[in-house]
RODRENVEX-464982 format. One record per residue: residue in one letter; x, y, z of N, C-alpha, C, CB in turn. Coordinates in steps of 0.02 Angstrom, whole numbers, padded with zeros to 5 digits, always signed. Glycine has a CB too. Layout:
# RODRENVEX-464982
AXYZXYZXYZXYZ/...
//
This chain:
# RODRENVEX-464982
M-00559+00734-00590-00595+00718-00524-00642+00781-00509-00538+00704-00460/R-00683+00801-00555-00724+00861-00540-00804+00838-00517-00723+00910-00610/D-00802+00772-00500-00868+00754-00472-00881+00784-00405-00874+00679-00466/L-00828+00812-00371-00837+00845-00312-00823+00915-00321-00797+00817-00261/D-00859+00956-00275-00849+01035-00276-00778+01056-00253-00903+01071-00227/W-00739+01009-00225-00673+01034-00197-00617+01011-00244-00660+01005-00122/T-00562+01055-00254-00510+01029-00290-00465+00976-00252-00472+01086-00313/P-00431+00939-00293-00382+00893-00257-00336+00913-00208-00344+00864-00300/D-00309+00982-00222-00267+01015-00180-00301+01038-00113-00238+01072-00217/E-00363+01056-00118-00402+01071-00060-00417+01022-00018-00457+01098-00074/L-00434+00967-00043-00445+00908-00004-00388+00883+00028-00471+00859-00041/S-00332+00873-00009-00275+00846+00019-00242+00900+00079-00224+00831-00043/Q-00250+00962+00066-00229+01010+00121-00272+01006+00183-00231+01082+00095/D-00337+00996+00175-00389+00992+00227-00369+00927+00271-00466+00985+00193/I-00353+00868+00239-00339+00807+00276-00273+00817+00317-00334+00745+00225/L-00217+00856+00283-00163+00867+00313-00165+00910+00375-00124+00889+00268/N-00204+00955+00366-00212+01002+00425-00248+00963+00484-00256+01069+00402/W-00299+00916+00465-00324+00870+00519-00272+00828+00547-00379+00826+00495/Y-00232+00799+00502-00173+00758+00525-00126+00785+00574-00134+00740+00470/D-00110+00851+00559-00061+00888+00597-00088+00890+00668-00048+00960+00567/R-00156+00895+00681-00193+00898+00754-00205+00824+00778-00272+00939+00751/N-00214+00781+00736-00242+00717+00760-00200+00648+00743-00313+00712+00730/A-00137+00662+00722-00099+00603+00705-00095+00549+00760-00030+00623+00685/R-00104+00490+00743-00096+00429+00796-00017+00427+00811-00124+00347+00760/S-00008+00416+00874+00060+00394+00891+00075+00323+00884+00075+00411+00955/M+00125+00303+00852+00140+00234+00839+00220+00227+00847+00113+00212+00764/P+00246+00177+00871+00316+00167+00886+00365+00169+00824+00323+00101+00921/W+00331+00161+00762+00372+00162+00697+00356+00224+00663+00356+00101+00650/R+00315+00270+00686+00299+00327+00649+00338+00395+00678+00220+00333+00652/I+00357+00432+00619+00385+00498+00639+00323+00545+00629+00452+00521+00594/G+00302+00577+00682+00236+00619+00678+00254+00684+00633+00207+00644+00759/P+00202+00724+00628+00208+00777+00577+00254+00838+00619+00123+00805+00548/K+00247+00842+00684+00290+00890+00720+00362+00868+00719+00267+00898+00792/E+00377+00805+00711+00448+00787+00707+00474+00802+00637+00460+00712+00725/R+00421+00790+00595+00442+00789+00524+00471+00867+00509+00373+00767+00472/T+00428+00911+00541+00441+00990+00531+00512+01000+00559+00383+01042+00575/T+00548+00964+00606+00612+00976+00632+00662+00945+00587+00618+00951+00701/G+00648+00909+00527+00701+00874+00495+00703+00801+00513+00764+00906+00513/T+00670+00777+00557+00675+00710+00582+00648+00664+00522+00631+00702+00652/A+00680+00618+00496+00667+00582+00437+00646+00503+00467+00737+00586+00382/P+00596+00476+00435+00582+00402+00457+00638+00360+00447+00524+00368+00420/D+00643+00305+00479+00687+00251+00470+00655+00200+00429+00710+00223+00534/P+00685+00187+00368+00656+00145+00317+00652+00075+00344+00697+00146+00251/Y+00691+00053+00387+00690-00008+00416+00625-00018+00460+00754-00016+00455/R+00612+00030+00503+00556+00025+00550+00492+00029+00507+00559+00083+00605/V+00489+00078+00452+00429+00074+00415+00418+00013+00377+00425+00127+00372/W+00468-00018+00351+00454-00079+00307+00429-00137+00365+00530-00105+00258/M+00470-00138+00420+00450-00190+00473+00380-00183+00498+00496-00185+00534/S+00354-00120+00508+00291-00117+00524+00232-00131+00472+00286-00059+00548/E+00255-00112+00413+00211-00131+00363+00204-00209+00346+00232-00094+00305/I+00255-00244+00355+00253-00310+00342+00211-00345+00400+00324-00336+00336/M+00222-00325+00460+00183-00352+00520+00110-00322+00513+00220-00329+00594/L+00093-00267+00487+00028-00240+00487-00017-00277+00426+00035-00159+00478/Q+00013-00316+00385-00024-00348+00326-00074-00397+00373+00032-00395+00265/Q-00140-00386+00359-00192-00418+00384-00196-00433+00460-00196-00472+00349/T-00168-00380+00494-00156-00375+00565-00177-00312+00593-00087-00386+00582/T-00197-00307+00649-00219-00239+00674-00157-00205+00710-00285-00246+00726/V-00161-00130+00716-00106-00101+00742-00099-00122+00823-00113-00024+00730/A-00162-00137+00853-00154-00154+00927-00111-00228+00932-00237-00161+00963/A-00115-00264+00878-00086-00328+00887-00011-00325+00876-00116-00376+00843/V+00001-00272+00835+00067-00277+00808+00118-00234+00854+00066-00251+00731/V+00099-00190+00888+00136-00148+00929+00189-00189+00969+00090-00109+00974/S+00167-00233+01010+00213-00264+01058+00267-00306+01015+00170-00313+01111/Y+00239-00338+00959+00288-00379+00928+00338-00330+00888+00252-00432+00879/F+00317-00270+00867+00366-00223+00832+00419-00202+00877+00331-00162+00805/E+00395-00185+00943+00440-00160+00994+00492-00217+01013+00398-00135+01057/R+00468-00280+01018+00511-00332+01041+00561-00347+00976+00465-00399+01066/F+00541-00344+00921+00584-00357+00856+00633-00308+00854+00545-00354+00788/T+00615-00243+00864+00664-00192+00849+00717-00188+00904+00630-00125+00839/R+00697-00208+00965+00743-00207+01023+00789-00261+01009+00707-00216+01094/R+00771-00313+00985+00813-00373+00978+00859-00365+00918+00768-00437+00970/W+00835-00339+00863+00861-00326+00799+00850-00257+00774+00836-00371+00753/P+00893-00211+00803+00876-00144+00786+00894-00115+00719+00903-00105+00833/T+00935-00146+00681+00946-00135+00609+00932-00188+00558+01011-00119+00600/V+00932-00178+00497+00914-00225+00450+00973-00275+00444+00897-00192+00384/S+01037-00255+00461+01092-00298+00461+01089-00344+00520+01155-00261+00460/A+01062-00326+00577+01052-00364+00636+00999-00422+00627+01031-00318+00690/L+00959-00400+00589+00892-00454+00571+00923-00508+00521+00819-00410+00525/A+00958-00479+00473+00978-00523+00415+01027-00571+00446+01012-00483+00352/A+01062-00561+00506+01113-00607+00533+01075-00650+00584+01177-00567+00567/A+01012-00641+00591+00970-00680+00650+00960-00758+00626+00887-00641+00664/Q+00952-00793+00672+00941-00873+00660+00864-00875+00640+00959-00926+00735/D+00846-00912+00590+00782-00920+00572+00735-00932+00626+00779-00967+00527/T+00759-00983+00665+00717-01012+00719+00703-00956+00771+00753-01076+00755/D+00755-00912+00788+00740-00859+00832+00687-00806+00803+00805-00825+00850/V+00688-00796+00741+00641-00747+00709+00575-00777+00707+00662-00727+00638/M+00570-00847+00691+00500-00879+00688+00469-00881+00757+00502-00952+00659/G+00520-00901+00809+00491-00900+00876+00463-00825+00905+00547-00929+00923/E+00499-00772+00885+00468-00713+00901+00405-00685+00867+00512-00670+00896/W+00403-00716+00805+00346-00702+00764+00284-00744+00794+00361-00720+00687/A+00290-00796+00830+00235-00845+00848+00176-00805+00877+00261-00902+00902/G+00123-00815+00852+00057-00788+00881+00034-00731+00833+00067-00761+00960/L+00077-00704+00786+00062-00655+00748+00023-00665+00684+00114-00628+00737/G+00037-00736+00668-00001-00765+00608+00024-00749+00543-00070-00743+00607/Y+00001-00781+00494+00029-00771+00424+00106-00784+00424+00014-00694+00398/Y+00122-00841+00438+00197-00848+00450+00241-00837+00385+00212-00920+00477/A+00203-00841+00330+00248-00830+00269+00281-00756+00270+00203-00840+00198/R+00246-00711+00306+00269-00647+00314+00341-00652+00349+00217-00604+00356/A+00349-00697+00403+00407-00691+00436+00461-00728+00390+00400-00719+00508/R+00449-00771+00360+00497-00797+00315+00533-00746+00267+00463-00847+00276/N+00481-00713+00243+00493-00655+00187+00533-00597+00217+00420-00623+00157/L+00514-00586+00283+00545-00536+00320+00621-00549+00328+00512-00530+00385/L+00640-00608+00338+00712-00633+00339+00739-00629+00270+00718-00708+00366/K+00707-00656+00218+00732-00653+00158+00743-00584+00128+00694-00690+00120/C+00696-00540+00144+00706-00474+00127+00767-00434+00152+00651-00444+00146/A+00766-00448+00216+00827-00413+00258+00899-00437+00222+00825-00440+00346/R+00903-00503+00203+00961-00526+00182+00979-00503+00114+00960-00593+00185/V+00923-00487+00079+00932-00465+00004+00954-00395+00011+00863-00470-00045/I+00924-00352+00055+00943-00286+00069+01016-00280+00095+00895-00258+00116/V+01046-00328+00133+01116-00318+00154+01160-00343+00097+01133-00356+00224/T+01139-00400+00066+01191-00430+00011+01188-00387-00056+01172-00513-00008/E+01129-00363-00071+01125-00331-00135+01123-00256-00129+01066-00354-00173/Y+01103-00221-00078+01101-00161-00066+01139-00127-00015+01048-00152-00060/D+01188-00162+00008+01238-00144+00065+01201-00116+00120+01293-00092+00044/G+01146-00148+00139+01109-00130+00206+01069-00067+00194+01162-00118+00269/V+01055-00041+00132+01021+00026+00121+00959+00009+00087+01065+00080+00078/F+00900+00023+00108+00839+00014+00077+00833+00051+00014+00788+00032+00120/P+00805+00016-00043+00798+00057-00103+00739+00107-00091+00786+00010-00168/D+00738+00158-00127+00694+00216-00117+00640+00232-00163+00732+00269-00114/T+00634+00180-00213+00578+00195-00269+00537+00130-00261+00610+00207-00356/Y+00471+00142-00289+00426+00099-00290+00448+00033-00325+00371+00129-00317/D+00472+00046-00390+00484-00016-00434+00543-00057-00398+00506+00006-00517/E+00597-00029-00366+00644-00069-00333+00621-00102-00272+00699-00032-00318/L+00578-00067-00238+00544-00099-00174+00503-00159-00194+00494-00046-00135/L+00473-00150-00249+00428-00208-00273+00464-00270-00287+00391-00190-00337/T+00522-00266-00306+00568-00326-00321+00586-00364-00255+00637-00301-00358/L+00574-00336-00198+00599-00372-00132+00546-00428-00110+00607-00315-00067/P+00583-00477-00074+00534-00535-00057+00481-00505-00008+00574-00600-00020/G+00426-00525-00016+00368-00505+00025+00337-00437+00018+00386-00512+00091/V+00361-00403-00030+00341-00338-00041+00294-00330-00100+00400-00298-00049/G+00231-00317-00090+00185-00312-00146+00172-00238-00159+00118-00350-00133/P+00125-00227-00204+00108-00156-00227+00086-00112-00164+00046-00158-00283/Y+00051-00140-00122+00034-00092-00063+00090-00075-00015-00023-00123-00021/T+00130-00129+00001+00187-00113+00034+00246-00071+00013+00207-00163+00047/A+00250-00088-00053+00305-00043-00093+00281+00026-00095+00318-00068-00171/A+00214+00047-00106+00196+00112-00111+00206+00147-00044+00127+00117-00136/A+00182+00106+00015+00179+00131+00085+00249+00147+00101+00147+00080+00136/V+00302+00107+00091+00371+00118+00111+00399+00176+00070+00414+00052+00102/A+00383+00179+00000+00414+00238-00042+00378+00297-00020+00407+00230-00124/S+00318+00296+00008+00281+00361+00025+00300+00383+00092+00202+00352+00022/I+00297+00339+00140+00300+00353+00199+00381+00364+00223+00262+00301+00234/A+00423+00325+00203+00491+00323+00218+00527+00373+00172+00518+00253+00211/F+00512+00382+00112+00548+00425+00070+00514+00480+00037+00578+00389+00024/D+00449+00493+00062+00411+00551+00038+00400+00549-00037+00448+00616+00056/R+00391+00489-00064+00378+00484-00141+00301+00488-00148+00409+00411-00177/P+00275+00531-00198+00206+00529-00206+00171+00470-00245+00191+00588-00235/E+00178+00415-00195+00141+00349-00225+00077+00343-00189+00184+00277-00214/T+00033+00311-00229-00033+00306-00203-00041+00233-00165-00088+00315-00264/V-00061+00245-00097-00061+00202-00048-00136+00178-00036-00029+00234+00012/L-00148+00115-00056-00226+00082-00047-00224+00032+00000-00257+00047-00113/D-00251+00043+00062-00266-00016+00103-00338-00018+00116-00228-00018+00169/G-00361-00056+00164-00438-00056+00178-00460+00002+00203-00459-00106+00224/N-00428+00045+00238-00454+00112+00265-00457+00153+00212-00412+00144+00320/V-00406+00159+00160-00416+00200+00109-00468+00180+00057-00358+00209+00081/E-00477+00119+00047-00531+00099+00003-00601+00122+00032-00530+00022-00008/R-00609+00112+00101-00671+00142+00130-00685+00214+00128-00674+00127+00196/V-00625+00248+00130-00635+00323+00133-00651+00340+00066-00572+00364+00159/M-00618+00323+00010-00627+00337-00060-00699+00320-00082-00576+00298-00102/S-00727+00259-00058-00794+00235-00087-00845+00279-00056-00810+00156-00072/R-00835+00303+00011-00889+00348+00037-00875+00426+00014-00891+00342+00121/L-00817+00438+00006-00804+00511-00022-00848+00518-00085-00721+00525-00042/H-00834+00464-00134-00872+00473-00199-00938+00438-00194-00832+00444-00261/D-00954+00406-00153-01026+00367-00144-01024+00316-00201-01099+00420-00151/I-00974+00272-00204-00960+00217-00252-00990+00159-00220-00883+00206-00268/H-01041+00125-00264-01071+00062-00241-01055-00002-00274-01138+00068-00244/T-01007+00004-00322-00978-00052-00355-00944-00091-00303-00931-00033-00411/P-00958-00155-00297-00923-00195-00241-00846-00213-00257-00963-00264-00229/L-00811-00216-00196-00756-00245-00194-00748-00315-00209-00735-00234-00144/P-00699-00346-00231-00632-00308-00255-00631-00286-00323-00570-00353-00249/G-00676-00293-00364-00684-00275-00428-00671-00198-00436-00752-00295-00450/V-00693-00155-00386-00685-00082-00393-00621-00058-00370-00736-00046-00356/K-00568-00104-00349-00507-00075-00328-00464-00034-00378-00468-00128-00303/P-00468-00044-00442-00431-00001-00489-00460+00067-00490-00429-00030-00558/E-00535+00071-00483-00555+00140-00482-00542+00174-00411-00631+00144-00500/L-00544+00143-00360-00530+00175-00298-00451+00198-00303-00546+00121-00235/K-00413+00154-00322-00343+00174-00327-00333+00237-00375-00301+00114-00352/R-00371+00249-00425-00368+00307-00468-00388+00366-00427-00412+00300-00531/L-00443+00354-00397-00470+00416-00352-00425+00440-00293-00541+00397-00318/A-00389+00381-00270-00346+00397-00214-00283+00433-00244-00325+00331-00172/G-00263+00407-00299-00204+00441-00331-00207+00515-00354-00186+00402-00389/D-00281+00526-00373-00291+00604-00390-00281+00641-00330-00365+00621-00418/L-00288+00625-00273-00284+00661-00214-00215+00657-00185-00334+00637-00167/T-00177+00613-00202-00106+00613-00174-00065+00674-00193-00069+00551-00198/P-00037+00718-00144-00007+00777-00161+00071+00762-00172-00022+00830-00104/N+00103+00803-00210+00168+00803-00218+00212+00821-00154+00180+00846-00270/A+00173+00874-00117+00204+00896-00053+00178+00860+00009+00192+00971-00044/R+00223+00831+00045+00207+00789+00103+00164+00731+00090+00175+00829+00151/P+00185+00688+00030+00147+00635+00013+00149+00572+00069+00171+00616-00056/G+00204+00567+00107+00199+00526+00158+00153+00534+00217+00254+00523+00179/D+00156+00597+00233+00107+00618+00291+00035+00617+00264+00125+00695+00321/Y+00026+00630+00198-00043+00620+00170-00065+00550+00172-00047+00644+00099/A-00029+00503+00152-00046+00428+00153-00068+00410+00225+00019+00381+00131/Q-00018+00437+00275-00039+00407+00345-00102+00446+00366+00023+00414+00405/A-00110+00507+00343-00172+00543+00364-00237+00512+00341-00170+00613+00338/V-00242+00487+00276-00300+00445+00246-00302+00387+00294-00289+00420+00165/M-00250+00343+00301-00264+00279+00340-00285+00295+00410-00199+00232+00342/D-00262+00352+00445-00289+00364+00516-00361+00390+00502-00242+00420+00562/L-00375+00424+00458-00448+00448+00448-00492+00383+00447-00457+00492+00374/G-00472+00338+00406-00513+00272+00401-00512+00230+00459-00490+00229+00346/A-00456+00237+00499-00452+00196+00556-00490+00229+00622-00376+00181+00569/T-00491+00292+00619-00519+00324+00685-00589+00359+00674-00467+00381+00714/I-00602+00385+00614-00659+00431+00598-00704+00392+00549-00634+00502+00566/C-00687+00376+00489-00725+00341+00441-00723+00268+00454-00702+00355+00374/T-00739+00246+00506-00739+00173+00528-00787+00137+00493-00753+00165+00602/P-00784+00066+00490-00823+00018+00460-00894+00031+00482-00800-00050+00477/K-00907+00033+00544-00977+00042+00576-00977+00109+00619-00996-00024+00626/S-01031+00141+00611-01049+00207+00640-00990+00256+00635-01071+00198+00715/P-00982+00275+00576-00919+00323+00555-00943+00390+00593-00908+00336+00460/A-00898+00423+00622-00902+00486+00655-00899+00549+00607-00847+00489+00704/C-00951+00556+00568-00946+00597+00505-00939+00671+00531-01012+00587+00454/G-00969+00687+00590-00974+00756+00620-00905+00779+00630-01014+00758+00688/L-00847+00731+00643-00784+00750+00656-00739+00750+00593-00759+00707+00708/C-00767+00726+00535-00723+00713+00478-00703+00778+00445-00758+00667+00426/P-00634+00789+00429-00622+00843+00387-00646+00854+00317-00563+00846+00383/W-00667+00790+00294-00702+00791+00222-00780+00778+00231-00668+00729+00171/R-00815+00799+00294-00882+00786+00299-00921+00830+00240-00905+00803+00373/L-00897+00889+00227-00937+00930+00181-00928+00903+00105-00913+01006+00189/P-00871+00885+00075-00874+00854+00015-00897+00781+00006-00816+00861-00009/C-00906+00749+00062-00915+00675+00060-00987+00667+00029-00908+00639+00136/K-00992+00636-00026-01052+00613-00060-01096+00564-00029-01034+00589-00119/A-01064+00511+00013-01102+00469+00037-01135+00492+00110-01063+00409+00039/R-01100+00540+00138-01140+00571+00189-01195+00608+00170-01104+00609+00225/K-01194+00644+00120-01254+00679+00096-01310+00634+00074-01236+00723+00039/T-01295+00575+00044-01343+00528+00032-01366+00484+00089-01321+00488-00019/G-01329+00481+00138-01348+00437+00192-01327+00366+00184-01418+00439+00202/T-01281+00355+00135-01264+00289+00124-01197+00262+00152-01266+00280+00055/A-01156+00314+00189-01090+00300+00208-01086+00231+00249-01064+00361+00249/P-01136+00213+00298-01125+00153+00340-01123+00096+00292-01181+00144+00397/E-01153+00101+00231-01163+00042+00186-01104+00026+00144-01220+00053+00141/L-01051+00075+00143-00998+00078+00104-00926+00054+00141-00998+00148+00081/P-00882+00021+00105-00890-00006+00036-00932-00069+00034-00823-00020+00005/R-00962-00074-00022-00991-00143-00036-00942-00195-00058-01042-00140-00090/K-00960-00255-00041-00915-00313-00049-00947-00370-00075-00884-00332+00013/T-00917-00401-00131-00942-00468-00157-00949-00512-00101-00896-00501-00209/P-01004-00550-00097-01010-00600-00045-00956-00652-00044-01073-00633-00052/K-00922-00673+00015-00873-00726+00016-00911-00798+00007-00830-00721+00086/K-00874-00842-00018-00895-00913-00016-00885-00934+00057-00853-00960-00068/P-00933-00977+00086-00919-01007+00153-00852-01047+00155-00977-01055+00172/K-00824-01031+00209-00765-01074+00225-00775-01141+00238-00732-01051+00280/P-00735-01189+00207-00745-01258+00222-00710-01276+00292-00718-01301+00162/T-00727-01325+00318-00698-01354+00381-00657-01416+00366-00754-01373+00431/R-00593-01408+00393-00543-01472+00398-00534-01496+00458-00477-01462+00376/Y-00509-01559+00465-00496-01584+00530-00430-01620+00532-00552-01628+00553/G-00402-01627+00592-00341-01655+00600-00333-01690+00669-00291-01603+00589/I-00273-01710+00685-00255-01738+00747-00189-01706+00766-00251-01816+00744/V-00181-01685+00831-00111-01671+00854-00089-01717+00912-00105-01597+00878/Y-00028-01737+00916-00004-01783+00959+00046-01744+01011+00031-01839+00918/I+00027-01738+01077+00065-01709+01126+00104-01762+01169+00021-01667+01168/A+00169-01762+01162+00202-01812+01198+00260-01776+01236+00226-01870+01150/Q+00268-01811+01299+00316-01790+01350+00345-01839+01389+00290-01747+01392/S+00410-01832+01401+00443-01879+01433+00433-01877+01511+00510-01874+01413/K+00458-01918+01555+00448-01926+01627+00486-01860+01653+00481-02002+01658/S+00540-01840+01617+00578-01781+01649+00550-01723+01621+00655-01782+01639/G+00503-01720+01577+00465-01656+01555+00490-01639+01491+00473-01593+01603/D+00523-01673+01457+00546-01652+01389+00487-01656+01340+00606-01699+01364/W+00484-01617+01291+00431-01619+01241+00451-01648+01172+00405-01551+01231/L+00408-01672+01142+00422-01693+01069+00384-01649+01020+00401-01769+01057/L+00427-01620+00982+00396-01568+00937+00410-01587+00860+00427-01493+00954/E+00379-01555+00815+00391-01569+00745+00406-01502+00707+00329-01607+00715/R+00458-01509+00664+00472-01440+00634+00431-01447+00556+00568-01425+00627/R+00388-01401+00546+00350-01402+00483+00386-01381+00425+00294-01361+00487/P+00373-01410+00368+00411-01383+00305+00414-01311+00303+00380-01405+00239/D+00461-01283+00265+00473-01213+00255+00406-01181+00221+00539-01204+00209/S+00375-01220+00168+00322-01204+00133+00262-01222+00160+00325-01226+00077/G+00204-01183+00144+00147-01196+00163+00127-01166+00238+00143-01265+00157/L+00068-01185+00258+00039-01148+00323+00090-01158+00379-00036-01179+00347/L+00106-01120+00422+00150-01124+00477+00222-01145+00459+00122-01170+00526/G+00240-01129+00395+00301-01156+00372+00361-01135+00408+00310-01140+00305/G+00399-01187+00430+00460-01175+00471+00453-01173+00539+00489-01117+00455/M+00395-01180+00567+00367-01169+00635+00374-01238+00672+00290-01142+00633/L+00390-01226+00742+00385-01289+00777+00315-01300+00805+00435-01293+00833/G+00297-01359+00808+00232-01377+00828+00219-01448+00854+00191-01366+00773/W+00164-01471+00874+00153-01535+00885+00149-01578+00825+00098-01539+00921/P+00176-01639+00832+00167-01690+00778+00095-01696+00764+00198-01760+00797/G+00071-01707+00697+00000-01715+00682-00003-01747+00617-00038-01648+00683/S-00070-01754+00605-00099-01778+00539-00100-01720+00492-00172-01808+00547/D-00117-01740+00431-00130-01687+00375-00193-01659+00398-00137-01715+00295/W-00212-01599+00373-00283-01567+00388-00326-01575+00329-00279-01489+00405/T-00363-01621+00333-00409-01647+00276-00482-01652+00297-00387-01718+00252/D-00520-01677+00257-00598-01694+00279-00598-01756+00320-00650-01707+00213/A-00545-01800+00306-00542-01866+00343-00469-01881+00359-00574-01926+00299/P-00446-01848+00413-00376-01863+00417-00359-01937+00438-00344-01815+00465/N-00306-01966+00426-00278-02029+00438-00227-02024+00508-00237-02053+00367/P-00249-02067+00561-00202-02060+00620-00132-02087+00598-00229-02102+00686/A-00084-02049+00622-00015-02063+00607+00031-02037+00670+00004-02027+00537/P+00032-02073+00727+00064-02054+00780+00135-02051+00774+00047-02092+00827/P+00171-02011+00801+00253-02016+00791+00291-02074+00817+00286-01958+00826/F+00256-02111+00870+00279-02177+00891+00220-02221+00924+00338-02168+00941/A+00243-02272+00927+00188-02328+00950+00175-02312+01028+00220-02415+00939/A+00119-02306+01052+00110-02296+01124+00028-02302+01137+00142-02222+01146/Q+00013-02302+01205-00057-02294+01215-00082-02228+01216-00076-02322+01273/W-00100-02209+01160-00122-02138+01158-00186-02131+01186-00124-02110+01093/R-00199-02071+01218-00270-02055+01252-00291-01990+01219-00266-02046+01339/E-00350-01979+01213-00385-01920+01180-00415-01880+01226-00435-01938+01132/L-00411-01815+01225-00440-01764+01261-00506-01759+01243-00408-01703+01254/K-00557-01739+01279-00623-01734+01264-00639-01671+01225-00661-01739+01324/A-00603-01621+01243-00605-01556+01210-00568-01555+01141-00574-01503+01257/E-00587-01514+01096-00550-01506+01030-00525-01432+01016-00598-01528+00969/V-00474-01432+00977-00445-01359+00955-00493-01334+00899-00361-01363+00924/R-00517-01280+00903-00549-01248+00851-00513-01184+00837-00621-01237+00866/H-00501-01173+00767-00454-01117+00744-00479-01104+00676-00374-01137+00744/T-00463-01041+00654-00489-01018+00590-00431-00984+00558-00552-00970+00596/F-00410-01016+00499-00362-00976+00450-00402-00939+00396-00310-01026+00412/T-00364-00909+00354-00392-00868+00303-00442-00901+00261-00340-00843+00260/H-00430-00965+00239-00467-00995+00189-00518-01059+00224-00410-01024+00132/F-00503-01070+00281-00538-01127+00309-00544-01133+00390-00503-01185+00282/H-00585-01163+00416-00598-01179+00487-00554-01249+00498-00685-01189+00502/L-00528-01250+00557-00492-01312+00572-00515-01338+00644-00412-01299+00568/I-00526-01402+00648-00553-01438+00712-00501-01492+00719-00632-01469+00706/L-00458-01489+00777-00407-01533+00793-00425-01571+00856-00342-01497+00801/A-00424-01649+00853-00426-01686+00907-00357-01688+00938-00452-01751+00891/V-00348-01691+01008-00288-01697+01035-00275-01756+01081-00275-01641+01066/Q-00224-01800+01054-00205-01859+01086-00134-01841+01122-00201-01923+01032/Y-00125-01879+01178-00069-01874+01217-00041-01944+01240-00084-01830+01274/A+00028-01940+01250+00066-02006+01275+00125-01977+01303+00087-02062+01216/E+00163-02029+01340+00229-02020+01364+00277-02054+01310+00236-02052+01438/F+00335-02023+01302+00381-02056+01266+00444-02080+01305+00398-02014+01214/P+00479-02126+01292+00528-02155+01332+00593-02110+01332+00541-02227+01307/A+00635-02117+01383+00689-02077+01391+00736-02086+01342+00715-02085+01448/D+00753-02145+01313+00802-02162+01263+00767-02152+01191+00829-02237+01274/F+00710-02116+01183+00681-02107+01124+00719-02066+01082+00622-02083+01131/S+00742-02081+01009+00775-02043+00971+00741-02031+00910+00834-02068+00963/P+00705-01983+00900+00657-01972+00843+00704-01951+00782+00599-01912+00861/G+00689-01961+00723+00721-01931+00666+00681-01878+00637+00735-01981+00615/S+00709-01841+00592+00678-01784+00563+00611-01798+00540+00717-01757+00510/P+00559-01764+00542+00563-01686+00566+00552-01676+00639+00508-01639+00528/Y+00553-01727+00679+00537-01720+00749+00607-01697+00791+00505-01794+00776/E+00590-01652+00841+00640-01633+00885+00621-01643+00960+00656-01565+00872/V+00670-01659+01007+00652-01660+01080+00677-01597+01105+00682-01721+01121/I+00633-01562+01134+00647-01505+01164+00647-01507+01244+00601-01457+01138/S+00704-01491+01276+00707-01499+01353+00652-01466+01383+00771-01471+01385/L+00632-01468+01443+00591-01434+01485+00617-01362+01497+00584-01473+01549/R+00680-01357+01502+00716-01297+01513+00710-01247+01456+00786-01312+01525/D+00716-01278+01395+00718-01244+01339+00650-01223+01304+00758-01282+01300/F+00604-01261+01325+00535-01261+01299+00496-01196+01306+00497-01314+01334/R+00480-01158+01265+00440-01092+01271+00374-01101+01233+00483-01028+01240/V+00321-01103+01268+00260-01114+01244+00243-01051+01188+00210-01120+01307/S+00275-00992+01205+00262-00935+01166+00292-00937+01090+00289-00876+01205/D+00335-00995+01089+00369-01005+01021+00320-01033+00975+00430-01052+01025/L+00271-01066+01005+00222-01106+00960+00168-01056+00928+00182-01167+01004/P+00157-01079+00864+00100-01027+00830+00034-01040+00867+00085-01041+00742/T-00016-01003+00859-00073-00993+00902-00111-01060+00908-00120-00936+00875/V-00122-01090+00848-00156-01155+00847-00128-01213+00895-00153-01180+00778/M-00062-01207+00889-00028-01256+00936-00035-01243+01005+00042-01259+00925/R-00033-01179+01022-00038-01156+01091-00105-01170+01116-00022-01085+01098/K-00151-01171+01071-00230-01189+01098-00227-01262+01113-00296-01175+01038/A-00191-01308+01074-00186-01373+01096-00148-01383+01169-00151-01411+01041/Y-00098-01347+01174-00058-01351+01238-00101-01327+01297+00009-01306+01233/D-00134-01272+01280-00181-01252+01339-00234-01301+01358-00218-01189+01323/L-00266-01340+01307-00305-01393+01330-00278-01443+01362-00336-01417+01285/Y-00218-01458+01335-00187-01527+01373-00168-01502+01447-00108-01562+01331/R-00154-01443+01462-00127-01424+01528-00185-01407+01568-00075-01364+01526/L-00244-01404+01550-00300-01391+01591-00306-01438+01644-00361-01390+01553/P-00323-01425+01708-00333-01480+01763-00393-01526+01744-00347-01446+01836/
//
């Protein structure tokens, strides 16, 4: 890695010095000052935060993390939780397979590891919902192992530091190699968090604050003026649009008719309004015969791979209505709109508009 005029040790020490002064405060993080007193990170909290942070911002995660760890303060407590309770607390955070894997992983750790997190990359990688990035992050941050952590922030920092114009995702192996060259054996957990903090606060996607960067002198993209352009990305294909119908039904006493979605697939295991498949041309399939009326407004929501437009129909169901699986009648007292995934809450909000 001699394409820069600084040695890896010099670069890693520079950013650690910067981190010691500028580390972000997060509820799952043990800061550099605490680390010097011998306080070690809790692997459970590190793992929980990394699962929540997948494809989600820190700002969105903080309140969920605090609520989860108050309710389930240990991995054993989480492993013993009811699936529906966990899915309900997760509602609104998105990417619901993460919540299902969270429970699976907690139960594996309790049953196969006696409630103690494995501390190596290879063992962590065998756990449900733990991929290469998460395994490296937990091994590094929780156990101070010199693993290479490569998230979007680190990719951006590396591509600018070395002025690399090969587009993502194809350039990922090269960026990981470069990031690995800089990962020190001393304080690798702090170093990993330092690079991620640098990308999140200084080396930002737009208008990077190069004048404040601890790597401003060795940064090749700053010298060439190409930093704002990097990293380059292969153009994404346009997202298709799918359509569907949701049916909101309530009894005279205020009870709601909901549907438990299958465990696999989008919104797996979540409660939501009964509805059609999400296709180019959905077929109406109301949960019961009634004079269904349609709202003028539509629900619009975007998932990772497609846009969704939902028509909303509503009706009243009789007091003696006894639906079979997958439908459930939830009493007005027990109904919490916060338990619904975001797309279903949007339908509820439209229905409740005056």
